[in-house]
N, C-alpha and C positions, 0 to 999 in steps of 0.2 A: 368379354364375359368371363367370369371366373368358372373353373371347373369344380366339380363337386368335391375333389380332393382338397381344395383350399379351405372348406368350411365344415367338412364332415369327417368323421372317423368311421371305420368299419370293424365290427367284431363278427367273426364266424360268417363273413360274407354279407352281413346286413348293417345298414347304416345306424349310427347312433349320433345323438345331438347332446351337446353339453347343456345340462338343464338350467334354465334361467329361473326356475321355481323348485329348488331342491327339496327332496322329500315328499313330493306330491306326484302321483300318477294321474294321467288323464283318461286313460282307457284300459288300465290293467297292465301296461307295458312293464318290462323289466328295468329296473334301476341298477346301473353298474358303476362300480368304483374303479376308476381308471386313473392311477397316478395322484390319488387323493381327491379327485373331482367326480362329481356325479354325472353320469350320462344316462340317457334314455334310449332304449332300443326302439327303433323306428320300424314298426311291422309292416311288410309288403302285403299282408293279408288285411290290413285295416286302412291302409293309405295308398292311393294310386301313385302319388309321387314317389313313395318309397319303392313301389313296385317297378316304376320306371328306371329308378337308380339300380335296383337289384338285377334288372334285366339289361344292364349295360348302358343306360341312357347317360349321356355325357354333358348335355347342354343344361346348364344350371344358372339360370339368370338372377339368382338371389345373392345378395351381398350383406354384410354385416350392418350396413347402414341404409339399405334400400327401403323404399315404401312399396308395400304390396297391396293390391286390391284382391281379395279372395272372394270369388263368386261361388255360392253354394257351400259355405263353410260348415254346414250341418252343425254337429256338436262340438267342433273344434279339435278333432284328432290331428289332422294334418297341419291345421293352422298353429297348433301349439308347438309343433317341430320348427315351423317357420319362425315362430316367436323365439325359440332358442337360437336361431341362426341370425335373424335381423335384430340383434339386441340393441342397436342404436337407430333402428328404423321403426316402421309402423305397419301393422297388418290391419287393413280395414276389411272386417269379416261380414259379408253380406249373406243373409239366410232368410228365406221366406216362410219356413215352417215354424210356427209358434212354439211347438213342442221342442224342437231341436234348438231353437233360439234360447230357450230357458237354460239348457245345458250349456250352450255356448257362453251365455252371461256368466255362468259359474266359473267356467275356465278363464274367461277374460278378467274376472275379479282380481286375480292374483298375478296376472301378466299385464303389466302396464303399457306394453307396446302393442296390445291387442284391442281393437275397437269393435264391439258387436253392433251390427246395423240390421235391423228388421227391414227388409226390403226385397223388391223384385229385381233380379239381375237383368231382366229384359227391359227395365226402365231406368237407365243410369242416372237420369236427371233427379230421380228420387233420393239419391244418396250422394249427389255431387257436393252437397255441403260438407261432407266429411272426407271425401276421397280425393283430395287435391295432391298434386305433385306425386303422381304415381309413376313408379319405375317399371313394375311387372304387374300383369293381370294373370291370375291363376284361376282357372274356371273348372268346376266340377258340378255342372247342372245338367241333369238328365231330362232334356226336352228337345223338341224339334228346333232346328235353326241354330245349332250349337256354334258353328263356325262363325255365323253372322253376329251372334251374341258377343263372342270374344272380340271380333273386329270393332263392333259397335262401341264397347267399352274401352278398347285401346284408343279408338279415335277420340272418344269423349274426354278422356283423361291424358291424351298425348303419351301413353306409355310406350316405351321403346320395345319391351319384350312381353311376350304372351305364352301361356302354356294352357292347353285345354285337353281334358280327358274326354274323347268322343265315345259315347255309348251308342253303338249301332242300332240297338233295338228301339231307342228313343227317336230315331230318325225314320226308320222303316223296318218293320218286323219281317217283311218278305224278301228283302234284298240281301245278298251276301254281305257280311260285315266288311269285307275288303273293298267292295265297291263304295260303301258308305264312307269309309275312310278316305278313299281316293277323291270322292266328291267333296269332302270337307277340305282336303288339301287344295284342290282346285279352287274352291271358293275363297280360301284365304289368300291365295295368290291373286285372284281377281280383285280382292280388297286391299291390295297393295302390301301384302306380307311376303317376307322371304322365309321359306321353310328351312329351319335349322336341323330339325330331326323329326321323325315319325317312326313310331314303333308300337307293335302289338303289346298289350299288357297280359296276355296269356302266359302262364297258366293262372296267374293271381286273380285276373278279372276276365271273365268270358266276354268275347265280343266287344272289347274296349281297345282304344289306341290312344296314345299320348302324342300330340303334336306341339312342337316348340317353334315359335315364330319370332321374327324381328320386323318391326314396322319400317317400311322404306319411305321415309318422308323427306 
């Protein structure tokens, strides 16, 4: 697995990605000229993956040529930065909300390695036609059963790596978040995953944790 230093630069402690669509902002991010090239600031307040990196996360299973299945892509904020990174790969962006999907389609229109898919992340057969040869499943879907959803998709597409942003309140509003995160970790181990990293996303995201896994097949 590559480290984030292999594919990212940091400016003032925040990651930036080399823009694959120069001159365009996706969510109002800063555009920076570094050495004559345009970079996009990756805000940890708008992206859980950026928050993970800013909080010391070191496991970065993305490559310049990897294929990514992004579950819960919303309007494409984080997916657009992955598009900058996986310039020779493909990002299959699954989103169930039609309103968010419209925004996602606009972002994908000028980024040829992003594919918008209107679908339910809990039903991987519904988008299997487009999501073949997947290397990494990245999941940001706020509903119950987040660990099993990740494992189901990794199994379905034979992905080696997975990342999931666990939102504790979507699992159980009464239980302490730390217990929810531990249950998700235990469930992923039961599903045949090796835990590579798990860390809280506080203070950027309340009651969230990122878990990074590798499939043991």
